[in-house]
TORKOL-4160 file (C-alpha; in steps of 0.2 Angstrom, whole numbers, padded with zeros to 4 digits, m for minus):
429
<pt num="1" X="0275" Y="m0039" Z="0081"/>
<pt num="2" X="0260" Y="m0040" Z="0069"/>
<pt num="3" X="0249" Y="m0054" Z="0064"/>
<pt num="4" X="0243" Y="m0045" Z="0048"/>
<pt num="5" X="0242" Y="m0057" Z="0033"/>
<pt num="6" X="0244" Y="m0052" Z="0015"/>
<pt num="7" X="0238" Y="m0057" Z="m0002"/>
<pt num="8" X="0244" Y="m0055" Z="m0020"/>
<pt num="9" X="0235" Y="m0059" Z="m0036"/>
<pt num="10" X="0237" Y="m0062" Z="m0055"/>
<pt num="11" X="0223" Y="m0062" Z="m0067"/>
<pt num="12" X="0224" Y="m0070" Z="m0085"/>
<pt num="13" X="0211" Y="m0068" Z="m0098"/>
<pt num="14" X="0195" Y="m0057" Z="m0099"/>
<pt num="15" X="0186" Y="m0043" Z="m0091"/>
<pt num="16" X="0175" Y="m0056" Z="m0082"/>
<pt num="17" X="0190" Y="m0064" Z="m0074"/>
<pt num="18" X="0196" Y="m0047" Z="m0068"/>
<pt num="19" X="0179" Y="m0044" Z="m0060"/>
<pt num="20" X="0179" Y="m0061" Z="m0051"/>
<pt num="21" X="0197" Y="m0059" Z="m0045"/>
<pt num="22" X="0192" Y="m0043" Z="m0037"/>
<pt num="23" X="0177" Y="m0051" Z="m0029"/>
<pt num="24" X="0188" Y="m0064" Z="m0021"/>
<pt num="25" X="0201" Y="m0051" Z="m0015"/>
<pt num="26" X="0187" Y="m0041" Z="m0007"/>
<pt num="27" X="0182" Y="m0057" Z="0002"/>
<pt num="28" X="0200" Y="m0058" Z="0008"/>
<pt num="29" X="0199" Y="m0040" Z="0014"/>
<pt num="30" X="0184" Y="m0045" Z="0025"/>
<pt num="31" X="0194" Y="m0059" Z="0032"/>
<pt num="32" X="0208" Y="m0047" Z="0038"/>
<pt num="33" X="0220" Y="m0049" Z="0024"/>
<pt num="34" X="0228" Y="m0034" Z="0015"/>
<pt num="35" X="0236" Y="m0032" Z="m0002"/>
<pt num="36" X="0254" Y="m0034" Z="m0001"/>
<pt num="37" X="0265" Y="m0020" Z="m0007"/>
<pt num="38" X="0282" Y="m0029" Z="m0005"/>
<pt num="39" X="0287" Y="m0048" Z="m0005"/>
<pt num="40" X="0275" Y="m0053" Z="0010"/>
<pt num="41" X="0263" Y="m0065" Z="0003"/>
<pt num="42" X="0252" Y="m0077" Z="0013"/>
<pt num="43" X="0240" Y="m0081" Z="m0001"/>
<pt num="44" X="0242" Y="m0080" Z="m0019"/>
<pt num="45" X="0226" Y="m0079" Z="m0030"/>
<pt num="46" X="0228" Y="m0084" Z="m0048"/>
<pt num="47" X="0213" Y="m0083" Z="m0060"/>
<pt num="48" X="0217" Y="m0094" Z="m0075"/>
<pt num="49" X="0211" Y="m0093" Z="m0093"/>
<pt num="50" X="0208" Y="m0107" Z="m0106"/>
<pt num="51" X="0202" Y="m0098" Z="m0121"/>
<pt num="52" X="0217" Y="m0105" Z="m0131"/>
<pt num="53" X="0230" Y="m0119" Z="m0128"/>
<pt num="54" X="0242" Y="m0105" Z="m0125"/>
<pt num="55" X="0231" Y="m0098" Z="m0112"/>
<pt num="56" X="0231" Y="m0115" Z="m0103"/>
<pt num="57" X="0250" Y="m0116" Z="m0104"/>
<pt num="58" X="0253" Y="m0099" Z="m0098"/>
<pt num="59" X="0241" Y="m0102" Z="m0083"/>
<pt num="60" X="0251" Y="m0117" Z="m0078"/>
<pt num="61" X="0267" Y="m0108" Z="m0080"/>
<pt num="62" X="0261" Y="m0094" Z="m0069"/>
<pt num="63" X="0255" Y="m0106" Z="m0056"/>
<pt num="64" X="0273" Y="m0114" Z="m0055"/>
<pt num="65" X="0281" Y="m0097" Z="m0054"/>
<pt num="66" X="0270" Y="m0092" Z="m0039"/>
<pt num="67" X="0274" Y="m0108" Z="m0030"/>
<pt num="68" X="0293" Y="m0105" Z="m0033"/>
<pt num="69" X="0292" Y="m0087" Z="m0028"/>
<pt num="70" X="0281" Y="m0089" Z="m0013"/>
<pt num="71" X="0284" Y="m0107" Z="m0007"/>
<pt num="72" X="0275" Y="m0104" Z="0010"/>
<pt num="73" X="0260" Y="m0095" Z="0003"/>
<pt num="74" X="0242" Y="m0103" Z="0000"/>
<pt num="75" X="0241" Y="m0105" Z="m0019"/>
<pt num="76" X="0223" Y="m0102" Z="m0023"/>
<pt num="77" X="0219" Y="m0106" Z="m0041"/>
<pt num="78" X="0203" Y="m0102" Z="m0050"/>
<pt num="79" X="0195" Y="m0099" Z="m0067"/>
<pt num="80" X="0192" Y="m0107" Z="m0084"/>
<pt num="81" X="0208" Y="m0117" Z="m0085"/>
<pt num="82" X="0206" Y="m0125" Z="m0068"/>
<pt num="83" X="0188" Y="m0129" Z="m0073"/>
<pt num="84" X="0194" Y="m0138" Z="m0089"/>
<pt num="85" X="0210" Y="m0145" Z="m0082"/>
<pt num="86" X="0209" Y="m0145" Z="m0064"/>
<pt num="87" X="0215" Y="m0163" Z="m0062"/>
<pt num="88" X="0231" Y="m0158" Z="m0071"/>
<pt num="89" X="0233" Y="m0143" Z="m0060"/>
<pt num="90" X="0231" Y="m0153" Z="m0045"/>
<pt num="91" X="0246" Y="m0163" Z="m0050"/>
<pt num="92" X="0257" Y="m0148" Z="m0048"/>
<pt num="93" X="0266" Y="m0149" Z="m0031"/>
<pt num="94" X="0262" Y="m0134" Z="m0020"/>
<pt num="95" X="0244" Y="m0130" Z="m0026"/>
<pt num="96" X="0234" Y="m0127" Z="m0011"/>
<pt num="97" X="0216" Y="m0123" Z="m0017"/>
<pt num="98" X="0208" Y="m0127" Z="m0034"/>
<pt num="99" X="0191" Y="m0120" Z="m0039"/>
<pt num="100" X="0184" Y="m0118" Z="m0056"/>
<pt num="101" X="0171" Y="m0106" Z="m0062"/>
<pt num="102" X="0160" Y="m0107" Z="m0046"/>
<pt num="103" X="0162" Y="m0108" Z="m0027"/>
<pt num="104" X="0170" Y="m0090" Z="m0027"/>
<pt num="105" X="0159" Y="m0086" Z="m0013"/>
<pt num="106" X="0166" Y="m0099" Z="m0002"/>
<pt num="107" X="0183" Y="m0092" Z="0001"/>
<pt num="108" X="0183" Y="m0092" Z="0019"/>
<pt num="109" X="0178" Y="m0111" Z="0021"/>
<pt num="110" X="0190" Y="m0116" Z="0007"/>
<pt num="111" X="0205" Y="m0107" Z="0016"/>
<pt num="112" X="0199" Y="m0115" Z="0033"/>
<pt num="113" X="0198" Y="m0132" Z="0025"/>
<pt num="114" X="0216" Y="m0131" Z="0018"/>
<pt num="115" X="0223" Y="m0124" Z="0035"/>
<pt num="116" X="0215" Y="m0138" Z="0044"/>
<pt num="117" X="0221" Y="m0152" Z="0033"/>
<pt num="118" X="0236" Y="m0145" Z="0024"/>
<pt num="119" X="0230" Y="m0155" Z="0009"/>
<pt num="120" X="0225" Y="m0149" Z="m0008"/>
<pt num="121" X="0207" Y="m0143" Z="m0008"/>
<pt num="122" X="0199" Y="m0148" Z="m0024"/>
<pt num="123" X="0182" Y="m0139" Z="m0027"/>
<pt num="124" X="0179" Y="m0140" Z="m0045"/>
<pt num="125" X="0161" Y="m0143" Z="m0049"/>
<pt num="126" X="0159" Y="m0156" Z="m0064"/>
<pt num="127" X="0141" Y="m0152" Z="m0069"/>
<pt num="128" X="0140" Y="m0134" Z="m0073"/>
<pt num="129" X="0127" Y="m0134" Z="m0087"/>
<pt num="130" X="0112" Y="m0132" Z="m0075"/>
<pt num="131" X="0119" Y="m0118" Z="m0063"/>
<pt num="132" X="0111" Y="m0103" Z="m0056"/>
<pt num="133" X="0120" Y="m0086" Z="m0056"/>
<pt num="134" X="0132" Y="m0086" Z="m0042"/>
<pt num="135" X="0130" Y="m0069" Z="m0033"/>
<pt num="136" X="0147" Y="m0061" Z="m0029"/>
<pt num="137" X="0150" Y="m0042" Z="m0028"/>
<pt num="138" X="0163" Y="m0029" Z="m0028"/>
<pt num="139" X="0165" Y="m0011" Z="m0022"/>
<pt num="140" X="0181" Y="m0005" Z="m0030"/>
<pt num="141" X="0196" Y="m0008" Z="m0041"/>
<pt num="142" X="0214" Y="m0002" Z="m0041"/>
<pt num="143" X="0210" Y="0008" Z="m0057"/>
<pt num="144" X="0201" Y="0023" Z="m0050"/>
<pt num="145" X="0190" Y="0028" Z="m0065"/>
<pt num="146" X="0183" Y="0013" Z="m0073"/>
<pt num="147" X="0175" Y="m0002" Z="m0066"/>
<pt num="148" X="0169" Y="m0019" Z="m0074"/>
<pt num="149" X="0152" Y="m0025" Z="m0068"/>
<pt num="150" X="0148" Y="m0043" Z="m0072"/>
<pt num="151" X="0129" Y="m0046" Z="m0075"/>
<pt num="152" X="0129" Y="m0063" Z="m0084"/>
<pt num="153" X="0139" Y="m0079" Z="m0084"/>
<pt num="154" X="0140" Y="m0094" Z="m0096"/>
<pt num="155" X="0135" Y="m0097" Z="m0114"/>
<pt num="156" X="0122" Y="m0108" Z="m0124"/>
<pt num="157" X="0129" Y="m0104" Z="m0141"/>
<pt num="158" X="0141" Y="m0119" Z="m0143"/>
<pt num="159" X="0151" Y="m0112" Z="m0158"/>
<pt num="160" X="0161" Y="m0126" Z="m0164"/>
<pt num="161" X="0178" Y="m0119" Z="m0160"/>
<pt num="162" X="0174" Y="m0113" Z="m0142"/>
<pt num="163" X="0177" Y="m0121" Z="m0125"/>
<pt num="164" X="0168" Y="m0108" Z="m0115"/>
<pt num="165" X="0151" Y="m0117" Z="m0114"/>
<pt num="166" X="0160" Y="m0131" Z="m0106"/>
<pt num="167" X="0171" Y="m0121" Z="m0094"/>
<pt num="168" X="0158" Y="m0108" Z="m0090"/>
<pt num="169" X="0142" Y="m0118" Z="m0091"/>
<pt num="170" X="0124" Y="m0112" Z="m0095"/>
<pt num="171" X="0119" Y="m0094" Z="m0098"/>
<pt num="172" X="0113" Y="m0086" Z="m0082"/>
<pt num="173" X="0109" Y="m0069" Z="m0077"/>
<pt num="174" X="0111" Y="m0058" Z="m0061"/>
<pt num="175" X="0096" Y="m0051" Z="m0053"/>
<pt num="176" X="0092" Y="m0034" Z="m0059"/>
<pt num="177" X="0091" Y="m0027" Z="m0041"/>
<pt num="178" X="0109" Y="m0033" Z="m0037"/>
<pt num="179" X="0116" Y="m0025" Z="m0053"/>
<pt num="180" X="0107" Y="m0008" Z="m0048"/>
<pt num="181" X="0114" Y="m0010" Z="m0031"/>
<pt num="182" X="0132" Y="m0012" Z="m0037"/>
<pt num="183" X="0131" Y="0002" Z="m0049"/>
<pt num="184" X="0126" Y="0013" Z="m0034"/>
<pt num="185" X="0140" Y="0006" Z="m0024"/>
<pt num="186" X="0153" Y="0009" Z="m0038"/>
<pt num="187" X="0147" Y="0027" Z="m0042"/>
<pt num="188" X="0147" Y="0031" Z="m0023"/>
<pt num="189" X="0165" Y="0026" Z="m0023"/>
<pt num="190" X="0169" Y="0039" Z="m0037"/>
<pt num="191" X="0169" Y="0028" Z="m0052"/>
<pt num="192" X="0165" Y="0038" Z="m0067"/>
<pt num="193" X="0164" Y="0024" Z="m0080"/>
<pt num="194" X="0156" Y="0007" Z="m0078"/>
<pt num="195" X="0159" Y="m0007" Z="m0091"/>
<pt num="196" X="0144" Y="m0020" Z="m0092"/>
<pt num="197" X="0152" Y="m0037" Z="m0095"/>
<pt num="198" X="0148" Y="m0055" Z="m0095"/>
<pt num="199" X="0152" Y="m0071" Z="m0105"/>
<pt num="200" X="0138" Y="m0068" Z="m0117"/>
<pt num="201" X="0133" Y="m0051" Z="m0110"/>
<pt num="202" X="0117" Y="m0047" Z="m0120"/>
<pt num="203" X="0109" Y="m0064" Z="m0118"/>
<pt num="204" X="0105" Y="m0056" Z="m0101"/>
<pt num="205" X="0088" Y="m0061" Z="m0095"/>
<pt num="206" X="0085" Y="m0075" Z="m0107"/>
<pt num="207" X="0084" Y="m0087" Z="m0092"/>
<pt num="208" X="0072" Y="m0077" Z="m0082"/>
<pt num="209" X="0056" Y="m0088" Z="m0084"/>
<pt num="210" X="0044" Y="m0078" Z="m0073"/>
<pt num="211" X="0051" Y="m0060" Z="m0077"/>
<pt num="212" X="0049" Y="m0051" Z="m0093"/>
<pt num="213" X="0066" Y="m0042" Z="m0092"/>
<pt num="214" X="0080" Y="m0041" Z="m0105"/>
<pt num="215" X="0097" Y="m0033" Z="m0108"/>
<pt num="216" X="0089" Y="m0017" Z="m0115"/>
<pt num="217" X="0078" Y="m0015" Z="m0100"/>
<pt num="218" X="0093" Y="m0017" Z="m0088"/>
<pt num="219" X="0103" Y="m0003" Z="m0097"/>
<pt num="220" X="0088" Y="0008" Z="m0096"/>
<pt num="221" X="0086" Y="0005" Z="m0078"/>
<pt num="222" X="0104" Y="0008" Z="m0074"/>
<pt num="223" X="0104" Y="0025" Z="m0083"/>
<pt num="224" X="0087" Y="0030" Z="m0076"/>
<pt num="225" X="0091" Y="0025" Z="m0058"/>
<pt num="226" X="0108" Y="0032" Z="m0056"/>
<pt num="227" X="0110" Y="0050" Z="m0064"/>
<pt num="228" X="0127" Y="0052" Z="m0057"/>
<pt num="229" X="0135" Y="0039" Z="m0068"/>
<pt num="230" X="0145" Y="0048" Z="m0081"/>
<pt num="231" X="0148" Y="0034" Z="m0094"/>
<pt num="232" X="0141" Y="0017" Z="m0096"/>
<pt num="233" X="0151" Y="0006" Z="m0108"/>
<pt num="234" X="0145" Y="m0011" Z="m0115"/>
<pt num="235" X="0158" Y="m0025" Z="m0118"/>
<pt num="236" X="0157" Y="m0037" Z="m0132"/>
<pt num="237" X="0140" Y="m0040" Z="m0140"/>
<pt num="238" X="0133" Y="m0051" Z="m0153"/>
<pt num="239" X="0126" Y="m0044" Z="m0170"/>
<pt num="240" X="0109" Y="m0053" Z="m0166"/>
<pt num="241" X="0108" Y="m0044" Z="m0149"/>
<pt num="242" X="0109" Y="m0027" Z="m0157"/>
<pt num="243" X="0091" Y="m0022" Z="m0161"/>
<pt num="244" X="0083" Y="m0006" Z="m0166"/>
<pt num="245" X="0079" Y="m0002" Z="m0148"/>
<pt num="246" X="0097" Y="m0003" Z="m0142"/>
<pt num="247" X="0103" Y="0007" Z="m0157"/>
<pt num="248" X="0091" Y="0021" Z="m0152"/>
<pt num="249" X="0097" Y="0020" Z="m0134"/>
<pt num="250" X="0115" Y="0023" Z="m0140"/>
<pt num="251" X="0109" Y="0037" Z="m0151"/>
<pt num="252" X="0098" Y="0046" Z="m0138"/>
<pt num="253" X="0108" Y="0044" Z="m0122"/>
<pt num="254" X="0125" Y="0053" Z="m0122"/>
<pt num="255" X="0130" Y="0043" Z="m0106"/>
<pt num="256" X="0131" Y="0027" Z="m0116"/>
<pt num="257" X="0149" Y="0025" Z="m0124"/>
<pt num="258" X="0148" Y="0025" Z="m0143"/>
<pt num="259" X="0158" Y="0009" Z="m0144"/>
<pt num="260" X="0153" Y="m0008" Z="m0150"/>
<pt num="261" X="0164" Y="m0024" Z="m0150"/>
<pt num="262" X="0155" Y="m0036" Z="m0161"/>
<pt num="263" X="0162" Y="m0054" Z="m0164"/>
<pt num="264" X="0163" Y="m0057" Z="m0182"/>
<pt num="265" X="0175" Y="m0072" Z="m0181"/>
<pt num="266" X="0175" Y="m0074" Z="m0200"/>
<pt num="267" X="0170" Y="m0065" Z="m0216"/>
<pt num="268" X="0168" Y="m0081" Z="m0226"/>
<pt num="269" X="0151" Y="m0089" Z="m0227"/>
<pt num="270" X="0157" Y="m0106" Z="m0228"/>
<pt num="271" X="0169" Y="m0104" Z="m0213"/>
<pt num="272" X="0155" Y="m0096" Z="m0203"/>
<pt num="273" X="0144" Y="m0111" Z="m0206"/>
<pt num="274" X="0158" Y="m0123" Z="m0200"/>
<pt num="275" X="0160" Y="m0112" Z="m0185"/>
<pt num="276" X="0141" Y="m0114" Z="m0181"/>
<pt num="277" X="0139" Y="m0095" Z="m0180"/>
<pt num="278" X="0121" Y="m0090" Z="m0179"/>
<pt num="279" X="0121" Y="m0077" Z="m0193"/>
<pt num="280" X="0125" Y="m0075" Z="m0211"/>
<pt num="281" X="0137" Y="m0062" Z="m0219"/>
<pt num="282" X="0122" Y="m0053" Z="m0226"/>
<pt num="283" X="0113" Y="m0051" Z="m0209"/>
<pt num="284" X="0129" Y="m0045" Z="m0201"/>
<pt num="285" X="0133" Y="m0032" Z="m0215"/>
<pt num="286" X="0115" Y="m0025" Z="m0214"/>
<pt num="287" X="0117" Y="m0023" Z="m0195"/>
<pt num="288" X="0134" Y="m0014" Z="m0197"/>
<pt num="289" X="0126" Y="m0003" Z="m0210"/>
<pt num="290" X="0112" Y="0001" Z="m0199"/>
<pt num="291" X="0123" Y="0006" Z="m0184"/>
<pt num="292" X="0134" Y="0017" Z="m0196"/>
<pt num="293" X="0118" Y="0026" Z="m0202"/>
<pt num="294" X="0112" Y="0030" Z="m0185"/>
<pt num="295" X="0129" Y="0032" Z="m0176"/>
<pt num="296" X="0142" Y="0038" Z="m0189"/>
<pt num="297" X="0155" Y="0042" Z="m0176"/>
<pt num="298" X="0153" Y="0026" Z="m0165"/>
<pt num="299" X="0168" Y="0015" Z="m0164"/>
<pt num="300" X="0165" Y="m0002" Z="m0172"/>
<pt num="301" X="0177" Y="m0016" Z="m0166"/>
<pt num="302" X="0177" Y="m0034" Z="m0172"/>
<pt num="303" X="0184" Y="m0050" Z="m0166"/>
<pt num="304" X="0191" Y="m0061" Z="m0180"/>
<pt num="305" X="0198" Y="m0079" Z="m0179"/>
<pt num="306" X="0210" Y="m0084" Z="m0193"/>
<pt num="307" X="0216" Y="m0101" Z="m0198"/>
<pt num="308" X="0200" Y="m0110" Z="m0193"/>
<pt num="309" X="0201" Y="m0129" Z="m0199"/>
<pt num="310" X="0199" Y="m0130" Z="m0218"/>
<pt num="311" X="0201" Y="m0111" Z="m0220"/>
<pt num="312" X="0208" Y="m0110" Z="m0238"/>
<pt num="313" X="0217" Y="m0095" Z="m0245"/>
<pt num="314" X="0201" Y="m0091" Z="m0255"/>
<pt num="315" X="0191" Y="m0091" Z="m0239"/>
<pt num="316" X="0204" Y="m0080" Z="m0230"/>
<pt num="317" X="0203" Y="m0067" Z="m0244"/>
<pt num="318" X="0184" Y="m0068" Z="m0244"/>
<pt num="319" X="0185" Y="m0064" Z="m0225"/>
<pt num="320" X="0198" Y="m0050" Z="m0227"/>
<pt num="321" X="0187" Y="m0042" Z="m0241"/>
<pt num="322" X="0172" Y="m0043" Z="m0230"/>
<pt num="323" X="0181" Y="m0034" Z="m0216"/>
<pt num="324" X="0185" Y="m0020" Z="m0228"/>
<pt num="325" X="0167" Y="m0019" Z="m0233"/>
<pt num="326" X="0161" Y="m0018" Z="m0215"/>
<pt num="327" X="0173" Y="m0004" Z="m0213"/>
<pt num="328" X="0178" Y="m0008" Z="m0195"/>
<pt num="329" X="0188" Y="0004" Z="m0184"/>
<pt num="330" X="0197" Y="m0009" Z="m0174"/>
<pt num="331" X="0201" Y="m0027" Z="m0176"/>
<pt num="332" X="0205" Y="m0040" Z="m0163"/>
<pt num="333" X="0214" Y="m0054" Z="m0172"/>
<pt num="334" X="0217" Y="m0072" Z="m0165"/>
<pt num="335" X="0224" Y="m0087" Z="m0173"/>
<pt num="336" X="0213" Y="m0102" Z="m0171"/>
<pt num="337" X="0217" Y="m0114" Z="m0157"/>
<pt num="338" X="0212" Y="m0132" Z="m0155"/>
<pt num="339" X="0202" Y="m0134" Z="m0139"/>
<pt num="340" X="0199" Y="m0151" Z="m0131"/>
<pt num="341" X="0181" Y="m0157" Z="m0132"/>
<pt num="342" X="0175" Y="m0145" Z="m0146"/>
<pt num="343" X="0168" Y="m0150" Z="m0163"/>
<pt num="344" X="0182" Y="m0140" Z="m0172"/>
<pt num="345" X="0196" Y="m0149" Z="m0163"/>
<pt num="346" X="0191" Y="m0165" Z="m0172"/>
<pt num="347" X="0189" Y="m0157" Z="m0190"/>
<pt num="348" X="0201" Y="m0162" Z="m0204"/>
<pt num="349" X="0213" Y="m0150" Z="m0213"/>
<pt num="350" X="0219" Y="m0141" Z="m0198"/>
<pt num="351" X="0229" Y="m0125" Z="m0204"/>
<pt num="352" X="0248" Y="m0125" Z="m0201"/>
<pt num="353" X="0255" Y="m0113" Z="m0188"/>
<pt num="354" X="0265" Y="m0104" Z="m0201"/>
<pt num="355" X="0250" Y="m0100" Z="m0212"/>
<pt num="356" X="0240" Y="m0094" Z="m0197"/>
<pt num="357" X="0254" Y="m0083" Z="m0191"/>
<pt num="358" X="0255" Y="m0075" Z="m0209"/>
<pt num="359" X="0236" Y="m0072" Z="m0209"/>
<pt num="360" X="0236" Y="m0065" Z="m0192"/>
<pt num="361" X="0250" Y="m0053" Z="m0197"/>
<pt num="362" X="0240" Y="m0048" Z="m0213"/>
<pt num="363" X="0224" Y="m0044" Z="m0203"/>
<pt num="364" X="0234" Y="m0034" Z="m0190"/>
<pt num="365" X="0241" Y="m0023" Z="m0203"/>
<pt num="366" X="0224" Y="m0021" Z="m0210"/>
<pt num="367" X="0217" Y="m0017" Z="m0193"/>
<pt num="368" X="0231" Y="m0003" Z="m0190"/>
<pt num="369" X="0226" Y="0005" Z="m0207"/>
<pt num="370" X="0207" Y="0005" Z="m0202"/>
<pt num="371" X="0212" Y="0012" Z="m0185"/>
<pt num="372" X="0222" Y="0026" Z="m0192"/>
<pt num="373" X="0208" Y="0030" Z="m0204"/>
<pt num="374" X="0196" Y="0031" Z="m0189"/>
<pt num="375" X="0207" Y="0042" Z="m0179"/>
<pt num="376" X="0208" Y="0054" Z="m0194"/>
<pt num="377" X="0189" Y="0056" Z="m0193"/>
<pt num="378" X="0191" Y="0065" Z="m0176"/>
<pt num="379" X="0205" Y="0077" Z="m0181"/>
<pt num="380" X="0201" Y="0094" Z="m0173"/>
<pt num="381" X="0185" Y="0088" Z="m0165"/>
<pt num="382" X="0182" Y="0090" Z="m0146"/>
<pt num="383" X="0179" Y="0075" Z="m0136"/>
<pt num="384" X="0175" Y="0071" Z="m0118"/>
<pt num="385" X="0189" Y="0062" Z="m0109"/>
<pt num="386" X="0188" Y="0053" Z="m0092"/>
<pt num="387" X="0206" Y="0056" Z="m0086"/>
<pt num="388" X="0214" Y="0039" Z="m0080"/>
<pt num="389" X="0232" Y="0044" Z="m0077"/>
<pt num="390" X="0243" Y="0059" Z="m0074"/>
<pt num="391" X="0262" Y="0060" Z="m0076"/>
<pt num="392" X="0268" Y="0074" Z="m0064"/>
<pt num="393" X="0285" Y="0075" Z="m0072"/>
<pt num="394" X="0279" Y="0075" Z="m0090"/>
<pt num="395" X="0264" Y="0085" Z="m0086"/>
<pt num="396" X="0254" Y="0073" Z="m0096"/>
<pt num="397" X="0236" Y="0066" Z="m0094"/>
<pt num="398" X="0229" Y="0051" Z="m0102"/>
<pt num="399" X="0211" Y="0044" Z="m0104"/>
<pt num="400" X="0198" Y="0037" Z="m0116"/>
<pt num="401" X="0184" Y="0046" Z="m0125"/>
<pt num="402" X="0167" Y="0039" Z="m0127"/>
<pt num="403" X="0172" Y="0033" Z="m0144"/>
<pt num="404" X="0187" Y="0023" Z="m0136"/>
<pt num="405" X="0200" Y="0035" Z="m0143"/>
<pt num="406" X="0216" Y="0035" Z="m0133"/>
<pt num="407" X="0219" Y="0053" Z="m0128"/>
<pt num="408" X="0235" Y="0061" Z="m0121"/>
<pt num="409" X="0236" Y="0079" Z="m0117"/>
<pt num="410" X="0246" Y="0092" Z="m0107"/>
<pt num="411" X="0241" Y="0096" Z="m0090"/>
<pt num="412" X="0249" Y="0105" Z="m0075"/>
<pt num="413" X="0237" Y="0098" Z="m0063"/>
<pt num="414" X="0232" Y="0081" Z="m0057"/>
<pt num="415" X="0215" Y="0079" Z="m0065"/>
<pt num="416" X="0213" Y="0060" Z="m0063"/>
<pt num="417" X="0195" Y="0055" Z="m0063"/>
<pt num="418" X="0189" Y="0071" Z="m0070"/>
<pt num="419" X="0180" Y="0073" Z="m0087"/>
<pt num="420" X="0189" Y="0085" Z="m0098"/>
<pt num="421" X="0185" Y="0092" Z="m0115"/>
<pt num="422" X="0200" Y="0089" Z="m0127"/>
<pt num="423" X="0203" Y="0094" Z="m0145"/>
<pt num="424" X="0209" Y="0078" Z="m0153"/>
<pt num="425" X="0224" Y="0077" Z="m0164"/>
<pt num="426" X="0233" Y="0062" Z="m0171"/>
<pt num="427" X="0251" Y="0061" Z="m0166"/>
<pt num="428" X="0265" Y="0056" Z="m0178"/>
<pt num="429" X="0271" Y="0038" Z="m0175"/>
């Protein structure tokens, strides 16, 4: 007879959510829980997302599914959707613990409170615009080659369509020494690639009043401190945060992945203005051209929103042509979603769903064309791949290059977590 208790988890949304779920699970490990490999489940952790209305709906659906499947488990709900709609989630029968985008370090006390009272524990903080960075930490991931490392939380930009400043609070940064310590821990646990992430990642350091320290300095210190780290990748970064110093760092240090994800959101000047974005088309294009000159083989990906309130056919076509002019390699396309409490949600001339769907389809087609063209640039070239998976039956290994190329290659040995040089060829679709 054993008293071992088990957990399961589900993460919706972004890389930051993935990190925060892992931090909570490691707290459960310390409390004596173990990850379930079958149907045993004493606590189910659900990390929710609220970036779109669909994300909120999916979060509630997954909560209900977990309650139905594991009626005797503690249902622990966290994340952006519970921050924004915690009271609604609390009405779902069977939810045990609700936190928002803080209190993640209080796992033990929250569980004890629920076990003592058997009543829903509601720990969603209302005022999250004046918070300090909540120090949580990780040491591993199920994925054994790449680890996400959160260095920043919150956002001060208040783009008119975005609910994140309301769910995540003010921009705040992790202490540099804590970041460096976690890099060491992850590298010692044999992670070859670390992805630096946050809500507005490169705003890192802007809240340090008595410390002259910024995002560029953090990247320098990580690379200088830990020589064993094979690859450092930077997640989404705003155009205004990519300065000459950072471009030079990308150019001169082969351990920085040659991969940028830059939110464009729209290529229409008038739509950008309505979105309350902090740049002009001209500024954005000039930065893209500068990156192209200095790093011709770097992967440039863009986030784009279609169907923003009032977006006319002319504005959409303007945006489409601008995307072509920027010559991106990858597009991440999203239909606009009304989010409660945002400026855009109250705007007139909301674009019909069928029009948004059509425009999304058009840009996805364009994105596929751009991606194919990018892959052809590497035809016959040798790239360094960190192997992520190996299929023993098919003798097939898979991984990513620095430039974020998906690479499959034949291998008779298990070479997971090794760096392998592979000559790149496109496969026929």
